[in-house]
N, C-alpha and C positions, 0 to 999 in steps of 0.2 A: 504494500500500500504506500502511496505517496501522499505528502502533506504540503500545505501552504502555511507558512508562519508569518502572520502580520505582526510587525513589531517596530521598534525604533531604537536607534543607537543610544538614545538618551534614557532608555527604559531598562532598569536593572532586571526586571522580570523577563523581558524579552531576551536579554543577554543570558540569563539563567536557562531559559528554555532552548535557545539556539545551541548553546554549548552541550546541553543534554542530548539533543537530537543528533548532533555531530558525533558524540561519544557512542551512541547506540547505532550509528551508521544507518539511520533512517533516511530514505529519499525525501527531500523536502525543498521547497523553494522559499527563499527569504524575500518577503514583500515589505519593504519599508513603508511606513505610513507617511504619505506625502499629500499635498494638495491634489495630486494627480490620481492617487489611489484611494482617496477618502470616500468617494461614492461607492466604489467596489467594496470597501470595508463595511460601509453601512448596509449593503445588500446581504452580506454573509453573516453579519453580527447584529444582535439586538442591542448591544451595549457599546459605549464608546471607550472601552477599556482595552489595554494592551497587556500582554500579547494575546493574539487570537490564533488558535491552531485549527485549521480547516482540513477535514478529511477529504478524500477523493469523492465521497458521496455528498459533500457539501455541508456536513455537520460541523458546527463551530463550538469550541470549548475555550473558556477564558481563564480558568484558574489553574495555575501551574501545578499545584499539588495533586488534584485529581487527574490532570493530564499525565503526569509522570507515574502515578499509581497504576493507571490503566495501561500505559505503555509497558511498564515493568511486568505487569501480569501477562500481557500478550507476547512480549519478547524478553524473556528473563536474562538473556546474555547479550552483551556483557552487562553484568549486574551492577546497579547503582545502589542496591540495598544489601547491607551485610546479612549473611545467613544467620549469624549469631543474634538471638533475640535481644540481648542486652545492648549490644552496639547498634542494632537497628533502631531501638527506641532512642538512644542518645543521638543518633543521626536525625531523628524526627524533632528532637528538642532543639538541635542546632539549626535545623531548617526553619523552625518557628521563630527562633531568635533572629535569624537573618531577615525573614520576611516581615517581621513586626518591629523589632527593636533596632537592628542595624539599619533598617530602612529609615528610621527616624533620624539617625545620625547622618545618613546620606542626604536627606532632604534638608536637615538643619544646616549643614555645611554649605550646601549648594545655594540656599535662598536666604541666608541671614548676613552675608558679607558682600559688599558692593562688587568687588572684583569677581568673586565666584558667580554672583548673580548675572553680571553682564556677559561673561564668557558662556555661561550655560544658556542664556537666552539666544546668543549668537549661534551657538551650535544647533540648537533646536530649530531655529528659523531657517538656517541653511539647509537642514535636512528636510524640513517640511515643504519648503519652496525651492526645489532643485533648479527651477528656471529663474529664480529671483523673486524676492518678496514684493508684493504690491505696496505702493505708498512709500512714505519716508521711513528709512531703515531704523533710525534711533527711536522714533515714535512707536514703531512696531515692537522693538525690544522693550521699551518702557512699559507698554501695555502688557507684554508677557510677564515681566517682572512683577508688575502690580497684581496680576492674576495669581501668580504662584505665592507671593508673600502674603496675600490675603487668605491663604489656606493654612498658614502656620497656626492660627488659633484653633482650628478644628482638629489639628493634629497634636495639640497640647504643647506646641513649641514656641508659643509667644511669650512665655514667662520663665520660671525657674528650671523647667525640665531641660531646656537646651544646654546649659552648662553641665548638667549632670550627664546627659547623653554624651557630651564631649569627653568627660572623665572616663566613662565606660569605654568609649571607642579607643582612646589612647591606651588604656590598660589592655583591651582585647588585642590590639595590634601587637603589642610586646609578647603577650602570652601565646598568640597564634604563631608568631615568628619562632619562638622557642620550640614549639611543637613541630613546625615544618622543617626545622633544622635536622630533625631525627626521622621524619616520615615524609614520604613523597606526597601523600594526601592525608586528610584528617584521620581516616580510619585504615590507613595502610598503603598498599601499593595500587589501589584503584580508587577513582572518585566515587563519592556517595552523594545522595540527595543533599546532604549538608554542604558538601564542596560546591555544588552548583549554585545553591542559594546564597552562600556567603560570598563566593567569588563574583556572582552577579552584582551584588551591592558594591563590593570593593573595586571592581573594574570601573564602575561609574565614578567612584570617589577618586580614583587615580586621574580622572579627567578634570577635577576641580582643584585649583591651586592650594587651598588650605589643607584639606585632608591628604592630598598627594604629598605634601611636605612631611606630614606625620608618618605616612607609610614609607617614604624615602629614608627618613631618619631612623625609625625603629622597626621597620619591616622589610629588610633586604630579602629574606626568603619569601615573605608574603608577596612582594612585588613579582618575583620570579614565578611563584605559584600561580598568580593571577594571569600572567602571560600564557602559561601552559594550559590554564583552565579554559581558554577561549576555544580550544579544540583538543581536549585531553584524550589520552589513551591509557589503557590499563597495562601495567608492567608486572603485575602479580596479584595475589589474593588480598582480601581484607585481613587485617591483623587481629590477633586475639586482644581482648580488652586488657589483660594483664600486661601486654607489651606496649600498650598505649597510655596506661594510667599515669605514668610519671609526669608527662607534660600535658595530657588531656585533662586530668583532674584539676589543675590550677585554673584552666579556662572556666570550668564550671564553678569552682569554689570562689575564685577571686573576682570574676566578672558576672557570670550569669546569676549566681546565688546572691550577689551583692546588689545587682541593678535590675536586670530583666525579670527574673522570676518573682521577686517580691512585687514589682509593678504589675506583672501579668496576673498574679494571684489576687491582689487587692482589686485590680480592675474587674476581674471576673466576679468576685464576691459582691462588689458594689453594684455591678450591673444586674446581678440576680436579685439584689435587694431593691432595685430601682432607686438607688441613692443618687442624689444630684452631684455629690462630690465624695471623694475619699482622701484620706491622708495616709501617706506611706513614706517610710524612710528608705532611701536609696543611697547606699554607701553611708555617708555621714550627714546627708541632707534630708530633712523632713519636708515633704511637698504636699500640697493640696491640689488635687486634679479632678477634672470631670471624667467620668467613665466613658470608654469607647466600647460600645456593644459589639462591634465587628471583631475586634481583637478578643473580646470575651468569648465569643463563639468558638474561635479556633483554639483558644487555650483550653476550653472545656473539653474539646475533642482530645487534646493531648493528655489531659487528666484521665479521661476514660481509657486511653491506652495504658496508662500507668497502673490502673486498677489491676489488670492482669499481669503487667510487666513486673510489678514489684514482687511477684512470687518467685522471680528468678533471683537466686541468691546473689550472684555477681552484680546484677544491676542494683539491687537494694543496698548492697554494701557500698557501691560507688556513689549512689545518691545520698546515702547517710554520711559518707566521708566528706562529700563536697557541700553538705548542708542544703541540698536541693530537695530532699524528700518532703519536708513540711510544706513546700510550695506546690509540689506536684500532686499531693494528696488532697482530697476534698476535706476541709476542716470538719470536725464533728459538731453536731448540734449542741447548743448550750446545755441541754439536759442529758447529754450523752457523754460517757467517759471516753477519753482519747483512744483506748484500745478496743472500743466497741464499734461495730459496723451497724448501720441502720438496716432493718429488715426490708427486703424488697417487696413486701406486701403493699407498700404504698409508694407513690412517686418519690424519687430521690430529691434531695435538696436542690432547689433552683429549677426543678422541672414540674410542669403541671401534669395532672393525670392524663390529659390528652396527649402530651408529648411522650409519656411513658407508654401509652397504648400504641402510639404510632411506631415507636422503636420496637416494641414487642411484635407487632404485626409484620414489620419489615424483616425482623430476625426470622420469624416463622416462614416468611416468603422465600428466604434464602435456602431452605431445606429442599432436597429433591422431592418432587411430588410423585404420585403414583404414575408409573410408566415413564418416568424421567430419569435419565442417568445423572451421575454426579457431574460429569463434564457439561451436560446441557444446563444443569443448575448453575454451574460456575460461569458459563457464558452469559446467562441471564443476569447474574450479579454484576458482571463487568459492564453489560449494557446499561444497567441501572446507574452504576457509578458515572458512566459517561454522560447519561442524561442529566444527572444532578450537576455535573460540572458545567454543562452548557446552560442549564436552567438557572442555576444559583449565582451565576457570575454577575448578576446585578449587584452582588456584594464582592466583586472581584478585583483582581489586580489591575492597575493602570488607572489613568485619570481620564475623566471625561474631557472632551475638548472644550466644552462650554465653560465660560467664566462662571465661577461660583459653584460649580458642580462638586459633589462629594468626591473625595479621593480615597484610594484604597490603602491598605496597609497590611495586615497580617496575612495577607491574601484577602483583602477586605473591602473594597470600597463600593460605594453605590455609584453606578455609572449611568449617566444619561446618554442619549444619542449624541454621537460626536459630530462636530463640524457646524458650520453656519454659512449661509449665503453672504453674510456680511464680512467683508474683508478684514475689518478690525477684529471681529471675534475669531475669525479663522487664524489670525496671527497669534492670538492667545493660545489656540489649540496647538499651534506649531511649537510653542515653547512650553506647553504644559508638560511637566515632568510625569510621563506616563506611568511611572512607578510610584507616584506620590503616596505615602502610607497613611493609614490610620484615620480616615474620616469616620465619624460616627454614622452608622447606617440607620436611616430612618425607616422603622418598620411600618 
């Protein structure tokens, strides 16, 4: 099967997906989103988000996570998912970290400093208008910058969180560099879903002067790894967790468990409680933030994976050692002791009875029915996953081209139809950072 991948050089998620398709040796055409391809993109996709993967039958999928899950299931080799369940879960955590938290750093650096803003706007406009932008060039750039900086508030980056994200990023680069000095990829000698997600963000940041200097100074091996990740190949198997722990554990303990995981856990709990704000300590900084429901949904899925994953002794030992367990576990109810689990006779915390019933019916639907083989049932599950990916990407990656539209983040945004007949608004779409993270999705 051949594919078409609509994307942009300014989109971290487009970079992530393109690198993955190259690694898997899938036949695909790269279709840059430009003023000349905008109408075609509208025809194949209901949302104005990037990337969009279109199958030979014309089916469009927007969210890179279900895209990659479905492709992994259909074409297991070369694998981007460790066979070991413990490292496979940790790869999911790092993918979530990249798609949600590292994306905040990328957007923050790109759109909060004048030099970075100007260069980013220029790159985006040059890509979107290959034949030259209409109107006065600087005015077009100014409009693009105004559109993108106007989204900082919806992504929590208009206040105290920005400097905290910078602290986390600087620490992460040093820790990742230490790890890549000893390992070709994050989990051994072949790239995982975590490599594609993290590299997608960092490759973008290497285009922006401020974060590029940080990577140049403290991430010599990170920079080389990013170059290789544009079209990676496997040189061997995934490594055992014991062989990775020495330099992998500090990434989780000193960065994720200090910044990303406490934010994600508190954001989820406040979203479930319908709170207007929540207070969380990240590193040494206490912040008050508004919850982002889009990020809450994806982190809740990660917690669900951990429910079964923590039965793996090696994984539980790793998350305990790195202080990550308390954030990955659902906190007990106030009337429940920490070592007690709620009975499943009622909907779990944060879920309505209707949600629980839906999940139960879907789980039952995944079992082979009378006269149906296990392989046939498996194929149906894959088709359902693909349909969800195409259907749900109103909460997906990428930015809508329209000014003021919601942007994505954990794989997350609400996307309106892209483009406009108005040249001024089209110029905003050209410079829209199509990977902009973390807008709150309006249900």
